[in-house]
N, CA, C and O of each residue as an XYZ file, in Angstrom:
352
protein
N      -8.669     10.640    -16.302
C      -8.294     11.562    -15.273
C      -7.368     12.613    -15.890
O      -6.459     12.292    -16.655
N      -7.618     13.842    -15.546
C      -6.766     14.929    -16.029
C      -5.400     14.836    -15.364
O      -5.278     14.400    -14.219
N      -4.395     15.247    -16.089
C      -3.043     15.242    -15.537
C      -2.473     16.649    -15.611
O      -2.938     17.497    -16.373
N      -1.450     16.867    -14.793
C      -0.762     18.145    -14.787
C       0.725     17.882    -14.729
O       1.184     17.036    -13.962
N       1.466     18.595    -15.524
C       2.914     18.451    -15.527
C       3.491     19.320    -14.407
O       3.173     20.503    -14.288
N       4.350     18.700    -13.587
C       5.027     19.434    -12.527
C       6.512     19.094    -12.579
O       6.917     18.131    -13.231
N       7.301     19.877    -11.899
C       8.730     19.620    -11.811
C       9.040     19.191    -10.389
O       8.602     19.828     -9.432
N       9.793     18.113    -10.252
C      10.214     17.665     -8.925
C      11.726     17.518     -8.913
O      12.362     17.384     -9.958
N      12.279     17.547     -7.733
C      13.713     17.355     -7.557
C      13.914     16.146     -6.668
O      13.361     16.077     -5.571
N      14.704     15.192     -7.139
C      15.010     13.995     -6.367
C      16.526     13.803     -6.371
O      17.217     14.303     -7.258
N      17.034     13.083     -5.383
C      18.465     12.781     -5.396
C      18.856     12.043     -6.679
O      18.098     11.207     -7.172
N      20.024     12.347     -7.209
C      20.473     11.760     -8.468
C      20.472     10.241     -8.416
O      20.095      9.593     -9.393
N      20.886      9.658     -7.292
C      20.934      8.199     -7.168
C      19.535      7.591     -7.307
O      19.369      6.530     -7.909
N      18.541      8.266     -6.752
C      17.166      7.775     -6.853
C      16.684      7.854     -8.296
O      16.070      6.913     -8.799
N      16.957      8.963     -8.957
C      16.547      9.106    -10.354
C      17.166      8.016    -11.213
O      16.488      7.438    -12.063
N      18.429      7.731    -11.005
C      19.099      6.692    -11.795
C      18.525      5.312    -11.491
O      18.354      4.494    -12.395
N      18.232      5.056    -10.232
C      17.654      3.775     -9.848
C      16.302      3.565    -10.526
O      16.011      2.473    -11.013
N      15.480      4.607    -10.555
C      14.171      4.520    -11.198
C      14.336      4.291    -12.694
O      13.651      3.448    -13.273
N      15.244      5.039    -13.326
C      15.453      4.907    -14.766
C      15.930      3.513    -15.148
O      15.657      3.049    -16.254
N      16.639      2.841    -14.246
C      17.084      1.474    -14.519
C      15.914      0.499    -14.555
O      16.006     -0.552    -15.190
N      14.824      0.830    -13.889
C      13.680     -0.067    -13.788
C      12.625      0.168    -14.861
O      11.880     -0.748    -15.207
N      12.553      1.390    -15.391
C      11.504      1.738    -16.344
C      12.111      2.477    -17.528
O      13.219      3.007    -17.445
N      11.357      2.505    -18.650
C      11.852      3.293    -19.785
C      11.583      4.774    -19.510
O      10.963      5.119    -18.504
N      12.041      5.631    -20.390
C      11.952      7.081    -20.171
C      10.520      7.552    -19.940
O      10.286      8.400    -19.079
N       9.561      7.019    -20.690
C       8.170      7.434    -20.515
C       7.555      6.861    -19.252
O       6.547      7.376    -18.768
N       8.149      5.795    -18.706
C       7.603      5.173    -17.511
C       7.982      5.863    -16.217
O       7.421      5.559    -15.164
N       8.931      6.792    -16.280
C       9.359      7.486    -15.063
C       8.195      8.257    -14.451
O       7.987      8.194    -13.240
N       7.444      8.975    -15.256
C       6.305      9.739    -14.735
C       5.285      8.822    -14.077
O       4.777      9.135    -13.001
N       4.979      7.693    -14.710
C       4.022      6.749    -14.137
C       4.541      6.183    -12.820
O       3.784      6.012    -11.864
N       5.836      5.897    -12.782
C       6.457      5.354    -11.571
C       6.342      6.357    -10.426
O       5.945      6.001     -9.317
N       6.692      7.614    -10.704
C       6.618      8.666     -9.687
C       5.167      8.912     -9.279
O       4.878      9.101     -8.098
N       4.253      8.910    -10.250
C       2.839      9.114     -9.944
C       2.308      8.002     -9.046
O       1.556      8.268     -8.108
N       2.695      6.760     -9.326
C       2.250      5.632     -8.493
C       2.797      5.761     -7.075
O       2.088      5.488     -6.106
N       4.051      6.176     -6.953
C       4.648      6.357     -5.625
C       3.936      7.478     -4.866
O       3.671      7.348     -3.670
N       3.628      8.571     -5.554
C       2.926      9.678     -4.910
C       1.504      9.273     -4.516
O       1.027      9.649     -3.445
N       0.824      8.508     -5.378
C      -0.528      8.040     -5.066
C      -0.512      7.124     -3.842
O      -1.393      7.201     -2.986
N       0.496      6.262     -3.772
C       0.618      5.374     -2.617
C       0.826      6.191     -1.339
O       0.185      5.931     -0.320
N       1.718      7.172     -1.397
C       1.975      8.004     -0.215
C       0.721      8.767      0.180
O       0.422      8.887      1.368
N      -0.023      9.288     -0.803
C      -1.263      9.996     -0.519
C      -2.261      9.078      0.181
O      -2.924      9.488      1.134
N      -2.368      7.842     -0.289
C      -3.272      6.870      0.345
C      -2.861      6.590      1.783
O      -3.705      6.518      2.675
N      -1.559      6.435      2.003
C      -1.075      6.177      3.358
C      -1.339      7.373      4.276
O      -1.703      7.201      5.439
N      -1.152      8.590      3.744
C      -1.433      9.791      4.536
C      -2.909      9.875      4.900
O      -3.258     10.207      6.032
N      -3.774      9.572      3.934
C      -5.213      9.607      4.201
C      -5.614      8.534      5.215
O      -6.459      8.774      6.076
N      -5.015      7.372      5.110
C      -5.294      6.303      6.073
C      -4.853      6.706      7.477
O      -5.559      6.455      8.453
N      -3.680      7.332      7.571
C      -3.181      7.809      8.862
C      -4.119      8.862      9.453
O      -4.395      8.847     10.652
N      -4.612      9.782      8.602
C      -5.553     10.798      9.070
C      -6.850     10.159      9.569
O      -7.394     10.577     10.592
N      -7.345      9.151      8.854
C      -8.549      8.450      9.287
C      -8.319      7.762     10.626
O      -9.162      7.833     11.521
N      -7.182      7.100     10.758
C      -6.865      6.413     12.023
C      -6.819      7.414     13.174
O      -7.294      7.119     14.271
N      -6.256      8.582     12.936
C      -6.191      9.601     13.988
C      -7.589     10.080     14.372
O      -7.890     10.244     15.554
N      -8.453     10.307     13.355
C      -9.825     10.735     13.654
C     -10.579      9.660     14.429
O     -11.297      9.961     15.383
N     -10.413      8.401     14.014
C     -11.094      7.315     14.719
C     -10.584      7.180     16.151
O     -11.363      6.916     17.067
N      -9.279      7.359     16.345
C      -8.718      7.275     17.688
C      -9.245      8.412     18.562
O      -9.543      8.203     19.737
N      -9.358      9.600     17.998
C      -9.908     10.730     18.758
C     -11.355     10.475     19.152
O     -11.777     10.828     20.253
N     -12.116      9.858     18.245
C     -13.536      9.621     18.494
C     -13.783      8.422     19.402
O     -14.664      8.470     20.260
N     -13.004      7.329     19.221
C     -13.296      6.073     19.918
C     -12.212      5.638     20.900
O     -12.385      4.646     21.607
N     -11.113      6.354     20.952
C     -10.019      5.968     21.833
C      -9.033      5.066     21.109
O      -9.300      4.556     20.020
N      -7.902      4.891     21.741
C      -6.828      4.089     21.148
C      -7.206      2.611     21.134
O      -7.958      2.146     21.991
N      -6.689      1.892     20.171
C      -6.878      0.449     20.093
C      -5.991     -0.191     21.157
O      -4.804      0.121     21.259
N      -6.575     -1.083     21.943
C      -5.788     -1.760     22.973
C      -4.956     -2.883     22.356
O      -5.213     -3.314     21.232
N      -3.961     -3.347     23.101
C      -3.151     -4.471     22.631
C      -4.019     -5.706     22.396
O      -3.809     -6.438     21.429
N      -4.994     -5.939     23.279
C      -5.884     -7.094     23.110
C      -6.733     -6.973     21.848
O      -6.927     -7.959     21.138
N      -7.241     -5.773     21.561
C      -8.036     -5.562     20.354
C      -7.183     -5.759     19.098
O      -7.628     -6.351     18.115
N      -5.955     -5.251     19.153
C      -5.066     -5.412     18.007
C      -4.747     -6.883     17.786
O      -4.750     -7.345     16.645
N      -4.474     -7.622     18.843
C      -4.169     -9.039     18.714
C      -5.381     -9.809     18.204
O      -5.237    -10.723     17.392
N      -6.576     -9.446     18.674
C      -7.791    -10.105     18.201
C      -7.969     -9.878     16.696
O      -8.365    -10.794     15.975
N      -7.681     -8.670     16.223
C      -7.781     -8.380     14.789
C      -6.753     -9.187     14.002
O      -7.071     -9.734     12.947
N      -5.530     -9.264     14.507
C      -4.495    -10.047     13.831
C      -4.858    -11.527     13.796
O      -4.637    -12.204     12.792
N      -5.416    -12.023     14.897
C      -5.857    -13.427     14.934
C      -6.961    -13.675     13.910
O      -6.973    -14.711     13.244
N      -7.880    -12.732     13.785
C      -8.987    -12.868     12.823
C      -8.433    -12.889     11.393
O      -8.861    -13.697     10.569
N      -7.492    -12.007     11.109
C      -6.881    -11.972      9.778
C      -6.185    -13.297      9.487
O      -6.311    -13.840      8.389
N      -5.447    -13.820     10.472
C      -4.753    -15.095     10.287
C      -5.755    -16.221     10.023
O      -5.505    -17.093      9.190
N      -6.884    -16.202     10.730
C      -7.907    -17.222     10.524
C      -8.488    -17.129      9.116
O      -8.697    -18.151      8.462
N      -8.747    -15.920      8.650
C      -9.281    -15.735      7.297
C      -8.260    -16.189      6.264
O      -8.617    -16.849      5.288
N      -6.981    -15.837      6.471
C      -5.929    -16.286      5.558
C      -5.860    -17.807      5.520
O      -5.710    -18.398      4.451
N      -5.971    -18.443      6.689
C      -5.950    -19.896      6.751
C      -7.115    -20.507      6.000
O      -6.955    -21.499      5.289
N      -8.285    -19.914      6.158
C      -9.462    -20.416      5.445
C      -9.251    -20.305      3.946
O      -9.552    -21.245      3.210
N      -8.735    -19.161      3.475
C      -8.485    -18.986      2.042
C      -7.465    -19.999      1.534
O      -7.608    -20.536      0.435
N      -6.437    -20.257      2.340
C      -5.433    -21.243      1.934
C      -6.056    -22.630      1.780
O      -5.702    -23.372      0.864
N      -6.979    -22.979      2.670
C      -7.643    -24.278      2.600
C      -8.581    -24.363      1.396
O      -8.725    -25.430      0.799
N      -9.220    -23.249      1.037
C     -10.192    -23.230     -0.051
C      -9.539    -23.111     -1.426
O     -10.140    -23.488     -2.432
N      -8.329    -22.597     -1.474
C      -7.637    -22.395     -2.757
C      -7.253    -23.742     -3.335
O      -6.646    -24.562     -2.646
N      -7.600    -23.984     -4.601
C      -7.215    -25.254     -5.201
C      -5.686    -25.352     -5.305
O      -5.001    -24.356     -5.538
N      -5.183    -26.543     -5.131
C      -3.738    -26.731     -5.268
C      -3.374    -26.584     -6.738
O      -4.242    -26.639     -7.609
N      -2.102    -26.398     -7.008
C      -1.669    -26.232     -8.398
C      -1.999    -27.484     -9.212
O      -2.237    -27.378    -10.415
N      -2.019    -28.665     -8.593
C      -2.379    -29.896     -9.306
C      -3.863    -29.892     -9.709
O      -4.221    -30.334    -10.801
N      -4.724    -29.383     -8.801
C      -6.152    -29.365     -9.087
C      -6.503    -28.322    -10.129
O      -7.450    -28.509    -10.893
N      -5.765    -27.239    -10.174
C      -6.054    -26.146    -11.104
C      -5.687    -26.505    -12.540
O      -6.238    -25.937    -13.483
N      -4.776    -27.430    -12.705
C      -4.283    -27.759    -14.056
C      -5.201    -28.632    -14.830
O      -4.905    -28.980    -15.973
């Protein structure tokens, strides 16, 4: 993927916090990952808005049904995952 050098301004405390976590060359990667994450969240929000405009808002019952389904799938995965004793 092509890259482009840009200049950004961040609060000094944030810059220092990032530098404590990564080496000097890792700062760009750290900032790029944060920007990519924000871009993904923005795109997801835009998709949700388009879907809501087209199909209407998700009801509380629909949201709860989705959460219940996710919990059921998580439970199934937990049951299927070998225990640490079996994996060894």
